C-alpha positions as CSV (number, residue, x, y, z in Angstrom):
1,X,82.2,122.5,107.4
2,X,85.1,121.1,109.5
3,X,88.8,122.9,108.7
4,X,89.4,119.6,106.6
5,X,86.7,120.2,104.5
6,X,86.7,123.7,104.3
7,X,89.2,123.0,101.8
8,X,89.5,121.6,98.1
9,X,92.5,119.7,99.7
10,X,93.1,115.7,101.2
11,X,94.3,116.4,104.4
12,X,95.4,113.0,107.1
13,X,96.6,114.4,110.1
14,X,96.8,110.9,111.5
15,X,100.3,109.6,112.0
16,X,100.5,106.8,109.9
17,X,104.0,105.5,111.0
18,X,104.5,105.0,114.5
19,X,108.0,105.0,116.3
20,X,110.5,102.2,115.2
21,X,107.9,101.7,112.1
22,X,109.5,101.8,108.2
23,X,108.3,105.1,106.5
24,X,107.6,103.7,103.2
25,X,107.0,107.2,101.1
26,X,107.2,105.2,97.7
27,X,104.1,103.2,99.3
28,X,101.8,105.9,100.0
29,X,102.7,108.0,97.3
30,X,101.8,105.1,94.5
31,X,98.1,104.7,96.6
32,X,97.7,108.8,96.0
33,X,94.5,110.1,93.5
34,X,94.1,113.5,95.0
35,X,95.9,116.5,93.3
36,X,96.5,118.0,96.6
37,X,97.3,114.9,99.2
38,X,98.8,116.1,102.9
39,X,99.6,112.9,104.9
40,X,101.3,113.3,108.2
41,X,104.0,110.2,108.2
42,X,105.5,110.4,112.1
43,X,105.9,112.3,114.7
44,X,109.4,113.3,115.9
45,X,109.1,115.2,120.0
46,X,106.9,117.6,119.3
47,X,107.3,118.5,115.5
48,X,105.6,116.2,112.7
49,X,106.7,115.1,109.3
50,X,104.1,115.3,106.7
51,X,104.1,113.8,103.1
52,X,102.7,116.4,100.4
53,X,101.9,115.2,97.1
54,X,100.7,118.1,95.0
55,X,99.9,119.8,92.1
56,X,98.0,123.0,91.2
57,X,97.8,126.2,93.8
58,X,97.4,125.8,97.7
59,X,95.5,129.4,99.0
60,X,97.5,132.1,100.7
61,X,97.7,132.0,104.3
62,X,99.8,132.4,107.1
63,X,100.5,130.7,110.5
64,X,101.0,132.9,113.8
65,X,103.3,130.5,116.0
66,X,104.7,127.9,113.8
67,X,107.5,127.8,111.2
68,X,107.4,125.4,107.9
69,X,110.0,123.0,106.7
70,X,109.7,122.5,102.7
71,X,111.8,119.5,101.5
72,X,111.3,118.4,97.9
73,X,111.9,114.9,97.2
74,X,110.7,114.9,93.4
75,X,109.6,117.7,91.1
76,X,108.8,121.7,91.0
77,X,107.7,123.2,94.5
78,X,107.2,127.3,94.1
79,X,106.8,128.8,97.8
80,X,104.9,133.2,97.4
81,X,106.0,135.4,99.6
82,X,104.2,138.8,99.2
83,X,107.4,140.2,97.4
84,X,108.9,137.1,95.9
85,X,108.8,133.2,94.8
86,X,110.8,130.7,96.1
87,X,111.4,127.9,93.3
88,X,112.4,124.7,94.8
89,X,113.6,121.4,92.5
90,X,114.6,117.7,94.0
91,X,116.6,117.8,96.8
92,X,116.5,121.3,98.1
93,X,114.4,123.0,100.8
94,X,113.0,126.4,102.5
95,X,111.6,127.5,106.2
96,X,109.0,129.9,106.0
97,X,109.2,131.7,109.3
98,X,106.0,132.2,111.9
99,X,103.7,135.4,111.2
100,X,104.8,135.3,107.0
101,X,102.3,134.7,104.3
102,X,102.9,132.5,101.7
103,X,101.0,130.2,99.1
104,X,102.6,127.1,97.7
105,X,102.2,125.8,94.1
106,X,103.4,123.0,92.0
107,X,103.2,123.6,88.5
108,X,103.3,119.6,87.9
109,X,103.2,116.9,90.6
110,X,105.8,117.1,93.3
111,X,106.2,115.1,96.5
112,X,107.6,117.4,99.1
113,X,108.5,116.5,102.8
114,X,107.3,119.2,105.6
115,X,108.1,119.5,109.0
116,X,106.0,121.5,111.2
117,X,104.9,121.4,115.0
118,X,102.1,118.9,115.7
119,X,99.8,121.6,116.5
120,X,100.1,123.5,113.2
121,X,96.7,124.0,111.6
122,X,97.8,123.3,107.8
123,X,95.7,125.2,106.2
124,X,97.0,128.4,107.9
125,X,95.4,130.3,111.2
126,X,92.3,132.7,110.9
C-alpha cells in the first residue's frame, strides 16, 4: 500500500495552480466530497500552499525536519499537542514546529490553508 493510500484521507500532492494562475479556492472546495481532503494549490519557492477541507480526526504524527503553518478560512480547527489543544477559529493561524507530535481535528467541516515545505510528507515521518 502506498503512503497516500495507507491512510483514509484524500491527499493530492500535484500543484493545481501554476505560477501566474488565479487560485480559485471556492471552486475547489465546491467539488470536495471526501471528509479529509488535502490539495496542493501552488508552490512558492521551496514551500507549498495546501488547501484542506476537513471533518473528523487526523492521526497523531510529527515532521522531523519541517514546520507546518495552519490558517483557518472557515470553521473551527483544533490542533492537539501532547500537553494541550489549540482551537483555531476563522482567520486564525498557528505554527507547529518540526519534531512536535500533533494531531489535527475538525469537529465540523473546516476549510484551512497549510504552508509547508514541498518535501514534507503530509502523514508524518515514520
